[in-house]
C-alpha positions in Angstrom: 12.7 65.8 -40.0 12.2 62.1 -41.0 15.0 59.7 -40.8 14.6 56.5 -42.9 15.5 53.4 -41.1 15.3 51.0 -44.0 12.5 49.1 -45.7 10.9 45.7 -45.0 13.0 44.2 -47.8 16.3 45.2 -46.2 18.4 42.3 -44.8 20.4 42.8 -41.7 24.1 42.3 -42.1 24.9 39.4 -39.8 27.5 39.6 -37.1 29.7 36.6 -37.5 31.8 34.9 -34.9 35.5 35.5 -35.5 38.0 32.7 -34.7 39.3 34.2 -31.4 35.7 34.4 -30.1 35.0 30.8 -31.1 38.2 29.7 -29.4 37.2 31.4 -26.2 33.8 29.8 -26.4 35.4 26.3 -26.8 37.8 26.9 -23.9 34.9 28.1 -21.7 33.0 25.0 -22.4 36.0 22.9 -21.8 36.6 24.5 -18.4 33.0 23.9 -17.4 33.0 20.2 -18.5 36.4 19.5 -17.1 35.4 21.0 -13.7 32.2 19.1 -13.3 33.8 15.8 -14.5 36.8 16.2 -12.2 34.6 16.9 -9.2 32.3 14.0 -9.8 34.8 11.4 -10.8 37.3 12.5 -8.1 34.6 12.1 -5.4 33.3 8.7 -6.7 36.7 7.0 -7.2 38.2 8.8 -4.1 40.9 10.5 -6.1 41.9 13.5 -4.0 44.2 15.1 -6.5 41.6 14.9 -9.2 38.9 16.3 -6.9 41.1 19.3 -5.9 42.0 19.8 -9.6 38.2 20.3 -10.2 38.1 22.8 -7.4 41.1 24.8 -8.7 40.4 24.7 -12.4 37.8 27.4 -12.6 39.9 29.7 -10.5 43.0 29.2 -12.6 41.0 29.6 -15.8 39.4 32.8 -14.5 42.9 34.3 -13.7 44.3 33.3 -17.1 41.2 34.7 -18.9 41.4 38.0 -17.0 45.1 38.4 -17.8 44.8 37.3 -21.4 41.8 39.5 -22.0 43.4 42.8 -20.8 44.6 43.9 -24.2 41.2 43.2 -25.8 39.4 45.1 -23.0 41.9 48.0 -23.5 41.2 48.1 -27.2 37.4 48.0 -26.6 37.7 50.8 -24.0 39.6 53.0 -26.4 36.8 52.8 -29.1 34.8 56.1 -29.2 31.1 55.3 -29.0 28.7 56.3 -31.7 25.8 58.6 -30.7 22.6 58.3 -32.7 18.8 58.7 -32.5 16.5 55.7 -32.0 12.8 55.0 -32.3 11.1 53.1 -29.4 9.4 50.2 -31.1 8.2 48.6 -27.9 8.7 48.8 -24.1 7.9 46.3 -21.5 8.2 46.8 -17.7 9.8 44.1 -15.6 9.2 43.3 -12.0 10.8 45.5 -9.4 10.5 46.2 -5.6 12.0 49.7 -5.8 10.9 53.1 -7.2 13.1 52.5 -10.4 11.3 50.3 -12.9 13.5 48.1 -15.2 12.2 48.5 -18.8 13.0 46.3 -21.7 13.2 48.3 -24.9 13.2 47.3 -28.6 14.7 50.2 -30.5 15.3 51.1 -34.1 18.7 52.8 -34.1 19.3 55.2 -37.1 23.0 56.3 -37.1 24.0 59.2 -39.4 25.2 57.9 -42.7 24.7 54.2 -41.9 22.1 51.5 -42.1 19.5 51.4 -39.4 19.2 48.3 -37.2 17.1 47.0 -34.3 18.4 46.3 -30.8 17.2 45.3 -27.4 18.3 47.2 -24.3 17.3 47.7 -20.7 17.1 50.8 -18.6 16.0 51.5 -15.0 13.6 54.4 -15.1 12.1 56.3 -12.2 8.3 56.2 -11.9 8.0 60.0 -12.6 10.0 59.7 -15.8 8.0 56.8 -17.4 5.9 59.1 -19.7 9.1 60.1 -21.5 9.6 56.5 -22.8 6.6 55.7 -24.8 6.4 53.6 -28.0 7.1 55.6 -31.2 9.0 58.1 -29.2 12.6 59.1 -30.0 15.5 58.8 -27.7 19.3 59.4 -27.9 21.5 56.3 -27.7 25.2 55.5 -27.7 26.9 52.2 -28.7 30.4 50.9 -29.6 30.6 50.7 -33.4 32.0 47.2 -33.3 29.4 46.0 -30.8 26.0 47.5 -31.7 24.2 45.0 -29.5 25.5 47.0 -26.5 23.4 50.0 -27.3 22.5 52.1 -24.3 19.9 54.9 -23.9 21.4 58.3 -23.0 19.2 59.6 -20.2 20.7 63.2 -20.3 21.9 63.8 -23.8 23.7 67.0 -24.9 21.5 69.9 -25.9 22.2 69.4 -29.6 21.1 65.8 -29.5 18.1 66.6 -27.3 16.9 69.1 -29.9 17.3 66.6 -32.7 15.4 64.0 -30.8 12.5 66.4 -30.2 12.1 67.0 -34.0 13.0 63.6 -35.5 10.7 61.0 -36.8 12.4 57.6 -37.5 11.1 54.9 -39.7 11.1 51.4 -38.3 13.8 48.9 -39.3 12.7 45.4 -40.1 12.7 42.8 -37.3 15.4 40.8 -39.2 17.8 43.7 -38.6 18.0 42.9 -34.9 21.7 43.1 -33.7 22.6 40.3 -31.4 25.8 39.4 -29.5 27.8 36.7 -31.3 27.7 34.7 -28.1 24.0 34.1 -28.6 24.5 32.6 -32.1 24.4 28.9 -32.9 28.0 28.6 -33.9 29.2 29.9 -30.5 26.8 27.7 -28.5 27.8 24.7 -30.6 31.6 25.0 -30.1 31.1 25.6 -26.4 29.0 22.5 -26.1 31.6 20.5 -28.0 34.3 21.8 -25.6 32.2 20.7 -22.6 31.8 17.2 -24.0 35.4 16.7 -25.0 36.8 17.9 -21.7 34.4 15.7 -19.7 35.4 12.7 -21.9 39.1 13.4 -21.3 38.5 13.1 -17.5 35.9 10.3 -17.5 37.4 7.8 -20.0 40.7 7.0 -18.0 38.7 6.3 -14.9 35.8 4.3 -16.6 36.9 1.0 -14.9 36.9 2.5 -11.4 33.6 4.3 -12.1 31.9 1.0 -13.1 33.3 -0.7 -9.9 32.0 2.2 -7.8 28.5 2.1 -9.4 28.4 -1.7 -8.9 29.2 -1.1 -5.2 26.4 1.5 -4.9 23.9 -0.9 -6.5 25.0 -3.5 -4.0 24.6 -1.1 -1.1 21.1 -0.2 -2.2 20.1 -3.8 -2.5 21.4 -4.6 0.9 19.6 -1.7 2.6 16.3 -2.7 1.0 16.6 -6.2 2.3 16.8 -7.9 -1.1 19.7 -10.3 -1.8 22.9 -8.5 -3.0 24.5 -9.7 -6.2 27.9 -9.0 -4.7 27.4 -10.9 -1.5 28.5 -14.2 -2.9 30.9 -16.5 -1.1 34.5 -16.7 -2.1 34.5 -13.5 -4.3 37.7 -11.5 -4.4 38.9 -8.7 -6.7 41.2 -5.7 -6.5 38.4 -3.4 -5.6 36.0 -5.5 -3.6 35.9 -8.7 -1.4 33.3 -10.9 0.1 33.7 -13.5 2.9 31.1 -15.9 4.2 31.1 -17.8 7.5 28.5 -20.3 8.6 26.2 -17.5 9.8 27.6 -14.1 8.6 28.3 -12.6 5.2 30.7 -9.7 4.9 30.9 -7.7 1.6 33.4 -4.9 1.4 34.5 -2.4 -1.3 36.7 0.7 -1.2 33.6 2.9 -0.6 31.0 0.6 1.1 30.7 -2.3 3.4 27.8 -4.6 4.3 27.4 -7.3 7.0 24.5 -9.8 7.0 24.1 -12.0 10.0 22.4 -15.4 10.1 18.6 -15.9 10.3 18.8 -16.8 14.0 20.8 -13.7 14.9 20.0 -10.0 15.4 22.3 -7.0 15.3 20.6 -5.9 18.6 22.1 -8.9 20.4 24.8 -7.9 22.8 28.0 -6.8 21.1 26.8 -8.1 17.7 26.6 -4.6 16.0 30.0 -3.6 17.3 31.6 -6.8 16.0 29.9 -6.4 12.6 31.2 -2.9 12.1 34.7 -3.9 13.3 34.8 -6.6 10.6 34.2 -3.9 8.0 36.9 -1.6 9.2 39.6 -4.3 9.7 42.6 -3.8 7.5 41.5 -0.4 6.2 44.4 1.5 7.9 44.3 5.1 8.9 41.0 6.7 8.3 39.3 3.4 7.8 36.7 4.1 10.6 35.5 7.4 9.0 32.0 7.1 7.5 29.3 9.2 5.9 26.3 7.1 6.9 25.5 3.9 8.7 22.2 2.0 8.1 21.2 -0.8 10.5 18.3 -3.2 10.2 17.5 -6.4 12.1 20.1 -8.5 10.3 21.9 -6.1 8.0 24.3 -3.2 8.6 25.6 -1.1 5.7 28.3 1.6 5.9 29.3 4.2 3.3 32.9 5.1 4.1 34.1 8.7 3.7 36.6 9.4 0.9 39.9 11.1 1.8 38.6 14.5 0.5 38.4 17.6 2.6 35.0 19.1 3.3 33.0 15.8 3.2 30.9 15.4 6.4 32.0 12.3 8.3 32.1 10.7 11.7 34.1 8.0 13.5 32.4 4.6 13.6 34.0 4.1 17.0 31.9 7.0 18.4 28.6 5.2 17.8 26.7 4.6 21.1 26.5 0.9 20.5 25.3 0.1 24.0 22.4 2.5 23.7 21.1 1.4 20.3 19.0 -1.6 21.4 17.1 0.5 23.9 16.5 3.3 21.3 15.1 0.7 18.9 12.9 -0.8 21.6 11.5 2.7 22.4 10.7 3.4 18.8 9.0 0.1 18.2 6.9 -0.1 21.4 6.2 3.4 22.7 5.4 5.5 19.6 2.2 3.8 18.4 3.5 2.0 15.3 1.9 -1.2 16.4 3.0 -4.8 16.4 4.8 -6.3 14.6 7.0 -3.3 13.6 10.1 -3.3 11.4 12.8 -0.9 12.2 15.8 0.9 10.7 18.5 3.0 12.3 20.4 5.6 10.4 23.5 7.4 11.7 24.8 10.4 9.8 26.6 13.7 10.2 25.4 16.4 7.8 26.0 19.5 10.0 27.2 19.7 13.5 27.6 16.4 15.6 26.5 13.0 14.4 22.8 12.2 14.9 20.8 9.0 15.1 17.3 8.3 13.7 15.3 5.2 14.4 12.3 4.6 12.1 9.7 2.0 13.2 7.0 1.0 10.7 4.0 -1.1 11.8 0.3 -1.6 11.1 -0.6 1.9 12.6 2.0 3.9 10.6 5.6 5.0 10.9 7.2 6.6 14.0 10.6 8.2 14.3 12.9 8.7 17.3 15.9 11.0 17.1 19.0 10.8 19.4 22.3 12.6 19.7 25.8 11.1 19.5 25.6 10.0 23.2 22.4 8.0 22.5 20.1 10.5 24.4 16.7 11.0 22.9 16.2 14.5 21.4 12.8 14.2 19.6 10.0 11.7 19.2 7.4 11.6 16.4 4.5 9.2 17.1 2.9 7.1 14.3 0.0 8.6 12.5 
């Protein structure tokens, strides 16, 4: 028995996106774009409510989508699937670490009294059953009539269908007759991308001024750490988001997120009490939580602090907990005992990623770079010699 699956001149009837599906795609993109924008903007501008909105938006959207989609899922579940015969056009094995091999099939499905079409489907097949699924063979499949791209191979068909599959020979449908999910079509992807962009813009645009100030502050922090002059460290500068003060030998630059102190050319932050005074000048007037930081970077004449935003879950430590009295000795050990050579520049970084705060001193000299790690008490935990 030969079943005709169409000719090469046949054209597949396209599956179009209906309006509800396009709306769902737009909303899905909007949730994704709004979530990412709210998390990023909320963190950068230290807006706790906006950050937490970004955390809760996907959960709320998921609950709404689940409740709103129940009638549609009920209608789909009530649809009686169509059983048909299909020709195996090609089969490709995918990687697996078990005895069941995942196979990707391309099938020509020939439903009774309807136009044949192609479809891709997957099936996990035991190794001993692989010979039953060869190209040009015939299998029994089932699919929802309104969603043919969800065609599944029936591994144990009813006797009637098994007998038909044994005697049938199905003509191949053209490749253009491939049935695909509407979500894979260009229209769906386009509206989802538009939703993502619009939602992100709705979040970002109202905070663009604060974002620019924050990015300027980050640029200033990077310049100060690298030792180059900072564009924000000018005398007598004062705005609503940042301030800079200069004495005869010390420059203090402070924003809502970062702070930098540069001491005079004849001073060193390793001088007795100098580092503690420099950090105190940055925390002065910040109120409750003003001593909480993400990182502290200290060099010979520059100390830079990135302050922690008032957002739960961000790793932080108290600036008052730094072992100030131990830092000069740690720097001296790193410079003189680990083989970096003389002269050696140094940098100390304090951070808390997981667990307690840690210190790392890096010394760079003519013989290479050495590192010394210490705990929150200033006790050495690890040394890495230069070279």
